[in-house]
C-alpha positions in Angstrom: 140.9 -5.9 129.5 143.9 -7.4 131.2 142.3 -10.9 131.5 139.8 -9.8 134.1 136.6 -11.9 134.1 133.5 -10.2 132.8 131.5 -11.7 135.6 133.6 -9.8 138.2 132.6 -6.5 136.7 129.0 -7.6 136.5 128.9 -8.0 140.3 128.9 -11.7 140.8 129.1 -15.1 139.2 125.3 -15.3 138.6 125.7 -13.4 135.3 123.8 -15.5 132.7 126.0 -16.5 129.8 123.1 -16.4 127.4 120.0 -14.2 127.0 117.4 -15.3 129.6 113.8 -16.0 128.7 111.4 -13.1 128.6 110.0 -12.2 132.0 112.6 -14.2 134.0 114.2 -12.7 137.1 117.6 -12.5 135.4 116.0 -10.6 132.5 114.5 -8.1 134.9 117.8 -7.5 136.7 119.8 -7.2 133.4 119.5 -3.4 133.0 121.0 -2.9 136.5 123.8 -5.4 135.7 124.4 -3.6 132.4 124.7 -0.3 134.2 127.1 -1.8 136.7 129.1 -3.3 133.8 129.3 0.1 132.1 130.5 1.8 135.3 133.2 -0.8 136.2 134.4 -1.1 132.6 134.6 2.6 132.3 136.8 2.7 135.4 138.9 -0.1 133.8 139.2 1.6 130.5 140.3 4.8 132.1 142.9 3.3 134.4 145.6 4.6 132.1 144.4 8.2 132.8 145.2 8.1 136.5 148.1 5.8 137.1 150.1 5.4 140.3 151.9 8.6 139.3 148.8 10.5 140.5 147.0 8.3 142.9 149.8 6.1 144.2 153.1 6.2 145.8 154.2 9.7 144.6 151.4 11.6 146.3 151.5 9.5 149.4 155.2 9.9 149.8 155.1 13.6 149.2 152.6 14.2 152.0 155.4 14.1 154.6 158.5 16.3 154.2 161.8 14.6 153.8 163.1 15.8 157.2 160.2 14.3 159.0 160.4 11.0 157.1 164.1 10.7 158.0 163.4 11.5 161.6 160.7 8.9 161.8 162.9 6.3 160.1 165.7 6.9 162.6 163.4 6.6 165.5 162.0 3.3 164.2 165.6 1.9 164.2 166.0 2.6 167.9 165.1 -0.5 170.0 163.3 0.4 173.2 165.6 -0.5 176.1 165.0 -2.6 179.2 164.5 -1.4 182.7 167.9 -2.5 183.9 170.2 0.2 185.3 173.5 1.0 183.7 172.3 0.1 180.3 172.6 3.0 177.9 169.4 2.0 176.2 167.4 1.9 179.4 167.1 5.7 179.5 166.5 6.1 175.7 164.1 3.3 175.3 161.0 4.8 176.9 161.8 8.2 175.3 162.1 6.5 171.9 158.9 4.6 172.3 157.2 7.9 173.3 158.5 9.6 170.2 157.4 6.7 168.1 153.9 6.9 169.5 154.0 10.7 168.8 155.1 10.2 165.2 152.3 7.7 164.7 149.7 9.8 166.4 146.9 11.5 164.4 147.8 14.9 165.9 151.4 14.6 164.6 150.3 13.5 161.2 147.9 16.5 161.1 150.6 18.9 162.1 153.0 17.5 159.5 150.4 17.7 156.8 149.9 21.3 157.7 153.6 22.0 157.3 154.0 19.9 154.2 154.0 21.7 150.9 150.9 21.3 148.7 151.3 18.4 146.3 148.5 19.3 144.0 147.8 22.7 142.6 144.1 22.4 143.0 142.3 20.2 145.6 139.0 21.9 145.7 135.7 20.2 145.2 135.4 21.5 141.6 138.8 20.2 140.7 138.1 16.8 142.2 134.8 16.7 140.4 136.3 17.6 137.0 139.1 15.1 137.6 136.8 12.2 138.1 134.6 13.4 135.2 137.7 13.3 133.0 138.5 9.8 134.2 135.0 8.5 133.4 134.7 10.4 130.1 138.1 9.1 128.9 137.1 5.5 129.7 133.6 5.7 128.2 134.6 4.9 124.6 136.3 1.7 125.7 133.2 0.9 127.9 130.9 1.4 124.9 132.9 -1.0 122.8 132.8 -3.6 125.6 129.1 -3.2 126.0 128.5 -3.6 122.3 130.6 -6.7 122.2 128.8 -8.1 125.3 125.4 -7.4 123.8 126.3 -8.9 120.4 127.6 -12.1 122.1 124.4 -12.5 124.1 126.2 -11.6 127.4 123.9 -8.7 127.9 120.3 -7.8 127.0 120.3 -4.0 126.6 117.3 -1.8 125.7 117.1 -0.9 122.0 117.7 2.8 122.6 120.8 2.1 124.7 122.1 -0.4 122.1 121.9 2.3 119.4 123.6 4.9 121.6 126.4 2.6 122.5 126.8 1.5 118.9 127.1 5.2 117.8 129.7 5.8 120.5 131.7 2.8 119.5 131.5 3.7 115.8 132.5 7.3 116.5 135.5 6.1 118.6 136.8 3.8 115.9 136.3 6.5 113.2 137.9 9.2 115.2 141.0 7.0 115.9 141.3 6.4 112.2 141.0 10.1 111.3 143.6 11.1 113.9 146.2 8.9 112.2 145.8 10.6 108.9 148.7 12.8 107.8 148.3 16.3 106.5 150.5 18.4 104.2 152.5 21.1 106.0 152.1 24.8 105.2 154.4 26.5 102.7 157.7 27.8 104.2 159.0 31.4 104.2 161.2 32.8 101.5 165.0 32.4 101.6 165.7 35.9 103.1 162.9 35.6 105.6 164.1 32.2 106.8 167.7 33.3 107.4 166.7 36.5 109.0 164.2 34.8 111.4 166.8 32.2 112.3 169.5 34.8 112.9 167.1 36.7 115.2 166.4 33.6 117.2 170.1 32.9 117.7 171.0 36.4 118.5 168.0 37.3 120.8 169.4 38.5 124.2 166.8 37.0 126.5 168.1 33.5 126.1 171.5 32.0 125.4 172.1 30.1 122.2 172.8 27.0 124.3 169.5 27.2 126.2 167.7 27.9 122.9 168.9 24.9 121.0 169.1 22.4 123.8 165.6 23.3 125.0 164.1 21.7 121.9 165.8 18.3 122.4 164.9 15.5 124.8 166.0 12.0 125.7 164.0 9.3 124.0 164.0 6.9 127.1 161.2 7.6 129.5 163.4 8.0 132.6 165.2 11.1 131.2 162.4 12.4 129.0 162.0 15.5 131.1 165.7 16.2 131.3 167.2 18.8 129.0 170.3 17.3 127.4 173.6 19.1 127.6 175.1 20.9 124.6 177.9 18.3 124.2 175.2 15.6 123.7 174.0 17.2 120.4 175.5 16.1 117.1 175.6 17.9 113.8 172.9 15.8 112.1 170.6 16.3 115.1 170.9 20.1 114.8 170.5 20.0 111.0 167.3 17.9 111.4 165.9 20.5 113.8 166.8 23.4 111.5 165.2 21.6 108.6 161.9 21.6 110.5 162.1 25.3 111.5 162.9 26.4 108.0 161.1 23.9 105.7 158.8 21.8 107.8 160.4 18.7 106.3 163.1 16.2 106.9 166.6 17.1 105.7 166.8 14.0 103.4 164.2 15.4 101.1 165.8 18.8 100.6 167.5 19.8 97.4 171.1 21.1 97.2 170.2 24.7 97.5 168.1 24.1 100.6 170.9 22.0 102.2 173.3 24.9 101.6 170.8 27.1 103.4 170.8 24.7 106.3 174.6 24.9 106.5 174.4 28.7 106.6 171.9 28.5 109.4 174.1 26.1 111.3 177.1 28.5 110.9 175.0 31.3 112.5 174.2 29.1 115.5 177.8 27.9 115.9 179.1 31.5 115.7 176.8 32.5 118.6 177.9 29.4 120.6 181.5 30.2 119.9 181.1 33.7 121.5 179.3 32.2 124.5 181.3 29.2 125.4 184.7 29.8 123.6 185.0 26.2 122.7 184.4 24.9 126.3 181.8 22.5 125.0 181.8 20.4 121.8 184.9 20.5 119.6 186.9 23.7 119.5 188.4 24.5 116.1 189.7 27.5 114.1 186.1 28.6 113.7 185.5 28.6 117.5 182.8 25.9 117.8 181.6 23.0 115.7 179.1 20.3 116.6 180.5 16.8 116.4 179.7 14.8 113.3 177.0 12.2 113.2 173.8 11.8 115.2 172.9 10.9 118.8 170.4 8.0 118.7 169.4 8.8 122.3 168.1 12.3 121.5 165.0 13.5 119.7 163.8 17.0 118.8 160.3 18.5 119.3 159.2 19.1 115.7 155.5 19.4 116.3 154.5 19.8 112.7 156.2 16.6 111.7 154.9 14.5 114.6 151.7 12.4 114.6 149.2 14.2 116.8 147.5 10.9 117.8 150.0 10.4 120.6 148.7 13.5 122.4 145.0 12.9 121.9 142.8 11.4 124.5 139.5 9.8 123.5 136.2 11.5 124.0 132.7 10.1 123.7 130.3 11.4 121.1 128.0 13.0 123.7 130.9 15.1 124.9 130.9 16.9 121.5 127.1 17.0 121.6 127.6 19.3 124.6 130.6 21.4 123.3 129.4 21.7 119.7 125.7 21.4 119.6 124.7 22.8 123.1 127.5 25.3 123.8 128.6 26.3 120.3 125.3 25.8 118.4 122.7 26.9 121.0 124.0 28.6 124.1 126.6 30.9 122.5 124.3 32.2 119.7 121.5 32.9 122.2 123.7 34.9 124.5 125.4 36.7 121.6 122.1 37.7 120.0 120.8 38.9 123.4 123.7 41.4 123.2 122.6 42.6 119.8 125.3 40.7 117.9 124.6 39.1 114.5 126.4 36.2 113.0 128.3 36.6 109.7 130.6 34.5 107.6 133.1 35.6 104.9 135.7 33.5 103.1 135.6 30.7 105.7 135.8 33.1 108.7 132.8 33.2 111.1 132.4 36.2 113.3 129.8 38.1 115.4 129.2 41.8 114.7 127.5 44.5 116.7 127.3 48.1 115.3 127.9 51.2 117.4 124.9 52.3 119.5 123.8 55.8 120.1 125.8 57.3 117.3 129.2 56.9 119.1 132.4 57.3 117.2 134.8 55.2 119.3 137.5 53.0 117.7 136.0 49.7 116.7 137.1 46.6 118.6 138.0 43.1 117.2 138.3 40.3 119.8 139.8 36.9 119.2 139.3 34.3 121.9 141.7 31.6 123.0 141.6 27.8 123.3 138.6 26.4 125.1 134.9 26.5 124.2 134.7 29.6 122.1 133.6 33.1 123.1 131.3 32.0 125.8 133.7 32.5 128.8 134.6 35.9 127.5 131.2 37.5 127.4 131.6 39.7 130.5 135.0 40.8 129.2 133.5 41.6 125.8 130.8 43.7 127.4 133.4 45.7 129.3 135.6 46.2 126.3 133.1 47.3 123.6 131.5 50.2 125.5 129.1 51.0 122.6 131.9 50.8 120.0 131.5 48.7 116.8 132.6 45.2 117.8 133.6 42.1 116.0 134.1 38.8 117.8 135.9 36.2 115.7 135.1 32.5 116.2 137.8 29.8 116.1 135.8 26.5 116.0 138.9 24.4 115.4 140.2 25.5 118.8 136.8 25.3 120.6 136.3 21.5 120.8 133.8 21.5 118.0 133.5 19.0 115.2 131.9 21.5 112.9 133.6 24.5 111.4 135.7 23.0 108.6 139.5 23.3 108.2 141.4 26.2 109.6 142.4 28.8 107.0 146.0 29.9 106.8 147.4 33.3 107.8 146.9 35.1 104.5 143.4 33.7 104.0 142.4 34.9 107.5 143.8 38.4 107.1 142.0 38.7 103.7 138.8 37.6 105.3 139.2 40.2 108.1 139.8 42.9 105.5 136.6 41.8 103.7 134.6 42.0 106.9 135.9 45.5 107.5 134.8 46.5 104.0 131.4 45.0 104.6 130.9 47.0 107.9 132.7 50.2 106.7 135.6 49.9 109.2 138.9 51.5 108.4 140.9 50.0 111.3 140.2 48.7 114.8 141.7 47.9 118.1 142.5 44.2 118.1 142.3 42.3 121.3 143.6 38.7 121.4 143.9 36.2 124.3 146.4 33.3 124.2 145.9 31.6 120.8 143.9 34.7 119.7 147.2 36.6 119.8 148.3 34.5 116.8 145.6 36.2 114.7 146.9 39.6 115.8 150.4 38.5 114.8 149.1 37.6 111.3 147.4 41.0 110.8 150.4 42.9 112.3 152.8 41.3 109.8 150.6 40.9 106.7 148.3 44.0 106.8 149.1 46.4 109.6 146.9 49.0 108.1 143.9 47.2 109.6 145.2 47.7 113.1 144.6 51.0 114.8 146.1 49.5 118.0 146.4 46.2 119.7 146.1 44.5 123.2 147.9 41.1 123.6 146.6 39.2 126.7 148.6 36.2 127.8 150.3 36.2 124.3 152.0 33.1 123.0 153.4 34.9 119.9 156.4 36.5 121.7 159.6 34.5 122.3 158.2 31.5 120.4 161.8 30.4 119.8 161.8 29.5 123.5 160.6 25.9 123.9 158.3 26.7 126.9 155.1 27.3 125.0 155.4 23.9 123.1 156.6 22.1 126.2 153.8 23.4 128.5 150.9 22.9 126.1 151.9 19.7 124.2 154.6 17.8 126.0 154.5 18.6 129.7 153.7 15.7 132.0 150.7 16.1 134.4 151.8 16.8 137.9 148.5 16.9 139.9 144.8 16.7 139.5 144.4 20.3 138.2 146.9 19.7 135.5 145.1 16.4 134.6 141.8 18.4 134.3 143.5 21.0 132.1 145.1 18.3 130.0 141.9 16.4 129.3 139.4 19.2 128.9 141.7 21.5 126.8 145.1 20.3 125.8 144.4 16.7 124.6 141.2 17.3 122.6 141.5 16.0 119.0 140.8 19.2 117.1 143.0 21.4 119.4 145.9 19.0 119.2 145.6 18.6 115.4 145.5 22.4 115.1 148.8 22.8 116.9 150.4 19.9 115.1 149.1 20.7 111.6 148.3 24.5 111.5 150.6 26.1 114.0 153.8 27.2 112.3 156.1 29.1 114.5 157.7 31.2 111.7 154.2 32.5 110.8 153.2 33.2 114.3 156.4 34.5 116.0 156.2 38.3 116.5 159.0 40.8 117.1 158.7 44.2 118.7 159.6 46.0 115.4 156.4 44.5 113.8 154.3 46.5 116.2 154.0 49.8 114.3 150.9 51.0 116.2 150.0 51.6 119.8 150.3 48.3 121.7 149.7 47.0 125.1 150.9 43.6 126.4 149.2 42.0 129.5 151.0 39.1 131.2 149.9 36.8 134.0 152.7 36.5 136.7 152.0 32.8 137.3 151.5 31.9 133.7 152.6 28.3 133.1 152.6 28.5 129.3 154.0 31.9 128.4 157.7 32.6 129.2 156.7 35.7 131.3 160.2 36.5 132.6 161.8 36.5 129.1 158.9 38.5 127.6 159.2 41.1 130.3 162.9 41.3 129.8 162.5 41.6 126.0 160.1 44.5 126.2 162.4 46.4 128.5 164.5 46.9 125.4 161.3 48.2 123.6 159.8 50.9 125.9 157.2 52.1 123.4 155.2 48.9 124.2 153.0 49.4 127.3 153.5 46.3 129.5 151.2 45.3 132.3 151.7 42.3 134.6 149.0 40.7 136.9 151.4 39.2 139.5 149.1 36.5 141.0 147.1 35.6 137.9 147.5 32.3 136.0 147.0 31.9 132.2 143.5 33.1 131.5 142.9 33.8 135.2 141.7 37.3 134.5 138.4 35.9 133.4 137.6 34.7 136.9 138.7 37.8 138.8 136.6 41.0 138.3 139.6 43.2 139.3 141.9 41.7 136.8 139.3 41.7 134.2 138.8 45.4 134.7 142.5 46.0 134.6 142.7 44.3 131.2 139.6 46.2 129.9 141.3 49.5 130.9 144.2 48.6 128.6 141.6 48.1 125.8 140.0 51.5 126.5 143.4 53.2 126.5 144.4 51.7 123.2 141.0 52.6 121.7 141.8 56.3 122.5 145.4 55.9 121.3 144.3 54.4 117.9 141.6 57.0 117.0 143.6 58.5 114.1 144.5 55.2 112.4 140.8 54.2 112.8 139.6 57.4 111.2 137.2 58.3 114.1 136.8 61.4 116.2 139.4 62.2 118.8 138.7 60.9 122.3 137.6 64.2 123.7 135.2 64.8 120.9 133.8 61.3 121.3 133.2 61.9 125.0 131.6 65.3 124.2 129.2 63.7 121.7 128.2 61.1 124.3 127.5 63.9 126.8 125.2 65.8 124.4 121.5 65.7 125.3 119.4 63.1 123.5 117.4 65.9 121.9 120.3 66.8 119.6 119.5 65.1 116.3 121.8 62.4 115.0 122.5 64.4 111.9 124.0 67.2 114.0 126.1 64.7 115.9 127.6 63.2 112.7 128.2 66.7 111.3 130.1 67.8 114.4 132.1 64.6 114.4 133.1 65.0 110.8 134.1 68.6 111.3 136.4 67.7 114.2 137.9 64.7 112.4 138.8 66.7 109.2 140.2 69.5 111.3 
């Protein structure tokens, strides 16, 4: 704790160094001092979470635009003149002093602050509250360790219940840090043909140049240039082979056999051929082949190979009671209550947990399957789920390993997940459904689209991360981007740096299994993008789908990633896309045509259900 005296954090030098006698004044005041110790040590332990980068010089300097700062500095260098005549400074002195007083006045500062650009993306009361909550929560594990040590060394006399709670917190912190450092085996790679074809498409894809594609995945190892994309001529042959080895085999090139190394050389030749067409030998070493990377390796560079990196570097500590809220309260109590109130029942098949609600009123609409994104599970999406289902059979998949929950087990791979969804369809007599996935949920849609497209009647991708995954933006934004303001700190702590979420992206997110191309979409499809999305490469995805006009593309210009959940108009717009794709996928789903479905709903309630089903079957077979 940086050599700071424990007595300072206890509030004074009268902190007893041994446990006082029972009934003494010091013993009565000890709980208050213990609470004060916890608060100050929490702030101390969390000091790394808000450095001067956020609260210090950078924000203070950014409050005044550069032009005003230069003007003020120039004015301060002018010495006020004397009252003597003929002196050139005599006329400028009073004016300079007046301007200096104006620059230093509160009115001028207020005017400048109004003109100054906003430094932080969110400065509302909720953002400030969440920011300081993240600061305290991040420091609490260190504070619990300190309190346990202080109590064990007779520096504190804590109540028994508080002792047990802090002991559990300290033990959980130590255990979680040990578990985070464990390594896990990577998933099996693609076949030879699939690997080469996938790499060729990444290199030839027209929305990004080969130079931007390959350099975007590299970074400088020193901190000062960590956010700077290195130029193409900084890359060496071994650097690129190391990166390709990760993309193709999830392993280091040193452990590959001769056949696999030959495959790396073929992939490198594909990249060099595209670079030769782009830069015609203007970078690197031109040769008879057009372009070749220089031999060797650049020790200053590293590549972002998330499946081979230790996730512990991106994880921020959380106390045990944090998971008591996210897992027990939200995931284990609140979500089941609200889902059952909507007539959903919980099911589990082959490691996949989902909620199912059958059709009501004998409707024959296309079933809906919804997959949520990273966060706290399906809870934030309940209003959207209500809007989408509209009396259709509905399945809501749960992803506990992306919902900040300790329970739920290990994440199944792509094939296991698709098989489990197929088993769920057989259980509930569903032929095919309209799949709706938000953010990480779009990965599940990608798996079904590639491995068993017969399950998909249609699909709606909302803020999808599965398109243009060879662009480095998704990985940069979610795992590597530095926090710029308090809002980004809140997002980083409460979502991006949670242990299970980070471990999922580092150990179970394989880009070659998740990347989706337009020709994989052999069914009616809608893609909904947020114009101000900081994770998805919106511009490139829009450009890509211009070459694929059979995909319906919708852009919410002012929405951020997941922002449609907080805006009823945007939420309705996304729900309309779901309704449209339900109608478009009726034939693949084996249900009545949309007009017949609407007619059946309009029939009087006195018409028996048997007649309704008979009429629906007649129209479907015809």
